[in-house]
C-alpha positions, 0 to 999 in steps of 0.5 A: 888067179886065172879067174881074176885075169879072166875078169880083168878086161871086164873090170877095166871096161867098167871103170872106163865107162862114164857113170850112169846119169841120174836122169835115167832113173827118174820116171814121170808119174802122171794121173788125171784120176790122182790129180797130179804129176811128179818125177820119181827116182824109180817106179813108185809103189801104190797103196790105197786105203779106205778109212770108211769115214768118207776119207780114202788115202792114196800113197805113192812111194819110192824107197831108196833105203837111206832116202824116200820119196812119197806123194800121198793124198787123202780124198775127203767126202765132198764138201768137207772143207767148204767154207773152212779156213785153209790155213787152219786145216794146213796147221792142224794137218802139220800138228797131227803129223808131228804129234808124238814125234821127237822132231825139230821143225827147222823151216815152217812157211805157208805159201801159195801154189798158184791159187792153192794154199800150201805149206812147207816144213822141214824137220830133223828127227831123233834118228838123224834124218831130215824130211821135207814136207809140202802140203797142198789143199785142193778142194776136198783133197790134202796132198802131201809131197814128202822126201827124206834122207840123212841130215842135209838131204833137203838141199840135195839135187834129188830133194829139190828135183822131186819137190819142184816137179810136183804139178796139179792136173785137172781131175 
């Protein structure tokens, strides 16, 4: 009982403190080398993988448990996409991602991100999760900006903030 009484003033102070602002947790990531900037809800972990066929994969991930925020891009060999149809490349990328998954595509829309061809799609998977994908084709890079969480996550402030903060920068 004396322990509880000793902790009581601390508990009262904690309950009276205003909640921490969500802004405190969001960190900007920017890299000229990677060619983008974005806001992450924490410091992203980075993973690089060389596939050995001229394609190098780069991943930036913040795993929040029931939510995840990720940017990944694949750097292809110079000239890989020269003269090729951007819409077809984005279509094939989406098909490849969804192959073998039990998922329902709810939204699927092409759009232009400035002069950059892009595509957004939202899927619900068999586990009750929702993921928001935006693909951007920039020269010989394919960027994927992805966030996911429980059903309905796509309309959350966090999902919108993350997706809408993505910017391309000169690399």
